[in-house]
N, C-alpha and C positions, 0 to 999 in steps of 0.2 A: 576915444570911445571905441569899444569893440563892436564891430558890425555883425549882423547875422551871418553873413557869408564867411567871415573870419572864424566865427564860432564853429560853423559847420566844417570848415577846413581843418580845424583842430581834431574833430571827431574822425575825420577821414585820414589822418596821418597814419601811414603804415607803422605797425607795432615795432617792426625791425629798423625804422628810421631813428635818427638821433633824438628828435623831439617826441616821437611816439613811444620811445622805449624808456622814458623816465616818468616819474611820478608827477601828478599835476602841480603839486607845490613847487618842486624844483624847476619844472618847465616854466611855470609862471615867473619865477624870479630870473631865470635866464632870458626870457623874452622881454624883460625890462631893460636889458643891456642894449647898447648899440643904437644905431639909427635905422629907422624903417625906410626902405626904398622901394620904388616901383620901377620895373625894367619893361621896355617895349620888345616886341618880337625881334629877334636877331641882335639885340643889344648885348654887348660883352659885359659880363660881371667881373670876370678875372682873365687876365691875358698872360699867356705862356711867356716866360722869361722875365716878367716883372719882378722887382724886389719887394713888392708890398707883402705884408704878413697878416692882414686882417683875415677873418673868416666870415662866411655868409651863411646865415641860417635861412633856408628856404621855407617860407610860410605857406605859399601856394604857387602852382604852376610847375613847369618842367624845364630843365636845362639840359644841354648836351655838353659833355666833357670831351674835348679833342686835343690831339697833339700833332705836331708837324713831323713828317717822316723825312728821311735823308733825300728822298727822290723828289721832294717839294709837295707831295701830296698830304692830305690831312686824314688822320685815323680817328675814327669815333671810339673812344675808350669806354664810355659809360653814359647812362641816363640817370639824373637824379631828379626827385620830385619834392613837393611840399613835405616838410619834416625832416629832410636831409640837411647835412652840413657839407659845405664844400670849402676848399682852401685850407683845411686843417693841416695838411702835411707841411706847408711852408710856415704855418705858425708854430709848428713843433720843432723844425730843424733849421729855420732861418735860411733856407736855401731859396733860390729863385723858383718862381712858379713853374711846375712841370707840365701844366696843361692849360688850355683856354676853356672857360665856362661861358656859354652862350644861351640866351633866353630862347625858349621855344614858346611863342605866345607870350602873353603878359605874365610877369612874375612878380610877386611880392616877397621881399626879404629883409632881413636885419643884418646890417653890417656891424660886426663886433670887433673891436681892436684886440690885437694879440695879447696885450698886457691884461686887458679885462677878462679875456677868456682864461688865461692862465691863472689869475686870481680866483675866478669863479670855480675852476676845477679843483684848486687846492683847498677850497673851503666847502666843496660839495662832492664827496666821494662818490655819490651815486652818479653824477653827471660824468666824472673822470672814468668810472667803470663803463658807463654807456658808450663814450667815445672810444675807449679801448676796444670795446666789442665791435663797433662799427668799423674800425681800422682792420681788425682781425677778419671780419666778415668780407671786406673788400679784398683783402689779400687771398683769402680762400677762393673767392670768385675769380680773381685773376689767375690763380693756379689751376682752377678747374678749366678755365678757357683754354690755357696752354695745352692741357691734356686732351681736351675735345678736338682741338685743331689737328692733332695728330692721329687720334684714335676713332673719330666718327666721320662718316660721309657728310656731305654738305647738307642734305636734307635733314638728317638727324640734328646737326648743330643748329640750323635754322629753326627747327621745331622746338628745340630747347629754349632758344632766345625768345621766341614768340610766346611759348608757354609761361616762361618767367615773367615777361612783360604783362601778359594777360592776367596772370595770378596776382601780381603785385600792383599793377597800375591800370588795369582794365576796369570798365564799369558795365554792368549788366544791361542788355538790350533784349527785346523779345526773341532775337534769333541767336543770342550768344553773348559774347563780351567783346566790346570794342576796346582795343588798345589805345589808351589815352595819350599816346606819344606819337608825334609826327615823324616818321622815319622814311627816308628815300631808299631806294634799292642800293645805291652806293653805301649808305650808312649801315644797312643790314649786312652788306658785304663785309664791311669793316668790323662789325660786331662778331661776325662768324668766322673771320679769317678766310674769306672766299673771294673769288672773282665776281664781278657783277653779272656777267653772263651766266654763271653757275647758279647765282641766287635767283635770277629770273626764271630758270628752269625749275628750280626747287620750289619757288612759290607757285608756278603753274601746276606742279604735282600735288602740292597741298590743296590747291583749289580743285583740282580734278577729284581728289579723294573726299571732297566735301568737308574739309576741316576748317577752311578759312575763306573769306571773300576779301577782295582788296579794291580800293578805290584811290582817289587822289589823296595821298598822305593819310590813308585811313585803312586799318586792318581790323577785321572782325573774326574773332576765333568762334566758330560754330559749335565745336564740340571739344572742350578743353581736356576732358578725360582721354578721348582718342588721340588728341594731339600730344599729350604726355606719353601715351603708349608709343607713338612713333618716336618721340624724343628719348625713349628708354629711361624715363623718370619715374615710372611707377604711377599708381592711380591717385595718390593722395596729394593734394595741393598744400604745400607747406607755407 
């Protein structure tokens, strides 16, 4: 039985997400596949190096995608939210998992076998085109990050990350938009390719400029338009 909260979650799926980007009829068929699971905070959905090939359809909640570095540290690669698909690369090329996916808060997801996904995509061209678009979007995002790391100062890179998170995953409050993703300063440093001490300084500057407020694992964007100007992204939120 579908609960009211799950229905609301569907309405809130980002249009650019895997589930949000397809028609209702195809999405309904896709969500009949697999096994529905609930994950607790910090529980691992996918572990780097594993040989499993299933995919995970995120119905609600947030996850972090991380990978181990040669120096033993962990790099934050991306944030994924309800509506997104994770684990699709291993399902497509049969290689070991390239990253670890960890729940941030409670997560509801559907676990779909590789064979079931492949058959579904072969019989539903719309879904196949949607997942191809998602992969292309993620590649563009990764390329853009590499360019930004070399071409922009840390404050601009941080503003871009916060503006993207606020635009995609934030929810409105009286003073602005709260970013609905718990991120520590080391994780922000990883997302922006910066040192933690530099991120600390950049956050302080954005607070002083009246663009954000920060608390324990909580960031509120007070003026998204001005933040986008600092990020050199232009005034329109895409």
